[in-house]
N, C-alpha and C positions, 0 to 999 in steps of 0.2 A: 643627613639623608645617606643611607647606606645601600640603596637598593640599586645603584649604577644606573640608574634610568633618568631620563629628562623629567623634570619638573615642571608640570604645565604651567603652573603660576608664574615661574621664573621666564618660562619661554614668552608668555604674553606680556609680561612685564617690560621685556626687551625690544618689543616691537616698535618701529619708528616709521616714519613717512618713506625712508628709504628701504625698508624691507620689502623683499619680493617673495620670498619662500621660507617655509620652515622644514628643516631637515631633520627627520624624525630617525634616530640611531638606535637599533635593537641590539645593545652591546652583550657579547658573549652568546647570544641566543635567546635572551630574556625579552619579551616585547614590551615597548612603551605603552602607556595609557592612550591607545589610539582612538578611544571615544573622545577624550579630551583634545588630543592633537587635530582631529578632524574638526571638531567644533571650533576650535580657535582659527584654524586655517579659513574655515567657511565665514565665520564672523569678520574676519579682516580681510578677505577677499585676497587670500595668499595662495600660491602653489604650495602643495604638501608632496615633499620628496621622501621616500623610505629607504633608508640605508640597511639593507638586508643581507650585508656582506657575511655576517656571522649567523645568520638566522634563517636557512634555507628551510622551507617547508614547515616554519615554526607558525603557531596559530595564537590568535588573540580571540578569545570568545567564540571559537570555533570557526573562525575565518582565517585563511592564510595571509601571512603577512606579505606585503608587497601588493595586495589588492586595495587597500585603503586610500593610498596616495594617488596623486595625479601622475607620478613618477615612480618607480622603485627600482633600486639597484642592487645586483648580486655579484659577490666576488667569486671567481673561479680560481684564486690562487691556490697554490699546492696544499695549503693546510685546512681548506674549508671542507663542508660536508660532502661536497663533490668538487671536482676541479678538471680543469684543462691545462694544467701547469701553471698558466697565469691568464689574465684577462678577466672577463665577466660578461653579465647580461643586463640589459635595461629593459624595463616593461613599461607600457602605458596602454590605457583603453580610449585615449583620447585621439580623435583623428587630426586634431590641429596642432598636436605635437608630435604624432609619429613621423612626419614628414621630414620635419626639421632635425629630429634624432637620428633618423636614418642618414641625413646629410651631414650630421656632424660627425659622425663615425666615418665618413668616406669622403674627407677633404672637402665637403661642401659640394659634391659632384651631383648634378641635377640629370640622374640616369633616367632614360625614358626609352619606350620601344622605338625602334629604329635608329637609335643611336644620332648620327649627325654631328654637327660641330659641338664641342664639348662646352658646358656652359657650368659655372660654380657660383652657387647661390649666395655664400659668405664665406669668411676665412674659418678653417677647421681643420683638425689634425685627421692623421689616418690610424684609425682605431679598428681597422678590419681584422677579425679573427681568420686565422688560416683554416684551411679545409682539415688539415689533420687535427687541430686542435677541436674543430667543430666534431669531428668523428669520435675523438676521445669524449667529448662532453655528452654526446648523445648515447654512447655506450654506457654511461653511468646513470641516465635518467631512470631507467627501470629499478635501480637499486638504491636510490637516494632515500626513498621513503624508509626502506628498513634500516638505513644507516641513521637517519634522523630518530626513529622510533626507538633504536637500540640506545643511542646516546640519552635520549630522554628518560628511559628506564633506569640506566646506569646512574645518572646524575641524580635522579630522585631518590634511588637507593642510598647513594652516598650521603645525602641530606638527611635521611631517616637514621643514620648511624652516628653522624657528627653532631646533630642538632641539639644536643644536651650538654656539649664540651663547654665548661665555663670559659669566658674570655673570647670566645669565637662566635662569629655569625657565619652561617652555611649561605651558599648561593641563595638569594632572593627570587621570588618568582612574583612578577605582577599579577595582582588579582585578575581572573580571567584568562591569564596567559598559560602557554604550554612552552616550557623552558626545553630548549635542544642543545644547550652545554657544548658550544664551540670550545670554550674553556670553562673551567669550574672555578670560580672566584671564592675565596674566603676572606671574611673581614677579621683581623686581628685588633682587638679594641684597644690594646696598647700600641705605641708608636714602635711596634717591634717586628714589622712585616720581613726586614731583611734577616734578622736573626732566625726569625721562624722558617723562612724560606731556605735559609742555609742548613738548619738543622734537620727539615724535612728531606731535603736532598741527600744529606749524610744518611737518612733512613733509607733511602732507595726509591724515594718518590720525587721525581724531577719537580721543582717548583721554582716560580720566579717571583721577586718581590716588586710589587707597584705597577705591573703589567708594562709599563713604560716608565723609564727613569724621571722624566720629566714631561709636563703638558708640551705637545708638539710645537707650540709657538715660542717655547723657550729653547728647545733642543734643535729647531730646524733654523739654520742660518738665513734662509730665504724670508723667515718671518721676524726672527729675534733681532737679525742685524740687516734686514732689507737687502740681502744679497740676491737679487733677480735677475735683471736683463742688463748684463755689463756693469757699469757704475751708476746706473740711473736710478735704482730703488723704486722703479715703477712696478706696480700702481700704487705703492704706500706712501709716496712723496708729495701727495696732493698736487701732482700735475694735472693739466687739463681743468682746473677748477674743483677737483676732487678734494675729499678730506684727507689730511695726513692722518696716518694711523701707526700707533705704536704699541707692540704687544709685549707686555711687562709682567713680571710675577704678581700674583693676586688678582689677576683679571677673573680667573675661575676659582674661587675660594673653596668650594666644595670639592670639585675635582682633585685640586692640589693637596688638600688635607687627606683625601680618600687615599691616594697613592701613598701615603705613609702607613696605611693600615691593610693595603690589599695584598693578598697572596694569591697566585693563579697556579692551577693544575691542569695539565693536559688530561684530556678524556678521550679514549678512543673505542669505537664500536666493537673492536675485537677484544676488549677487556672481558674477564669472566666476573661473575659475582664475588669470586673468591679474591681476584685482583682488587676489587672494591673494598673488601673487608680488610685486606692487608693495607690499603692506603687509609682507612679509617683508623686502624689500629696505629700506624705510624703518626697520623695527625694527633690522635688523643696522647701518644707517649710524649710528643714534642711539646704540646700545649701543657701538660703536667709538668714537664722537666723545666719548662722557662718559667711556669707559676712558682715552682720551689725556688728558682734562683732569684726571682723577684722578693719572695717572701723575707 
């Protein structure tokens, strides 16, 4: 499966009595199959959370992502379609969740008219956005649609130029989806992503191999080696009657295999069609050169 999206059948097969929610991730700006995700969540009485960090104003079957789930999350980190430097936004249309979400980003503080003695509903962090960040975000709202539309057009144009290159698969688009290309992923069918990325960068098109070098549960010490709170290993050590959890290579075989084939390209709304044509020419040159080397 090389569409870099979540497989609904796999999602449903992994549901256990302990499962509380499904986190649908719209990777690179390509929507998940949200019809299937909504159906699975409702049949199993689970919360559905959408990770729209890379998919601002992206649509699935004409409806904006972030409006399908019970909760949706958007990153405003500096590389996203719109930014406040860092931080993010969380949305819900459920009154029963809104109050707790507001409290969670505000130390659990039960703010109310008239103030009075402080009360805290539960243990929570301080995720309040500063007013300066909020002002930066508000200033970008009027232009984010044009940014998204431009990236969509440029990404689709690149696909039209490289779709017939042997040995490559251009960025996939979920049926019914409208890709917004936070990054542009290419799949190299041979295990040559690193060589391809290096050669493409040498041609003047910055490219990365694998998106990330390893799955996060292998390269993050907190997960791979349970380096969490002091020397406790909590919550992965089975304390308080919970399950002991180990994160090991092979847990996500499809994702781990795809990292060997993936090459990611930056895509910017300020690129011209001529820039995209230059990128396509470099991609074709590298693909043909590597094919000759293997012959």
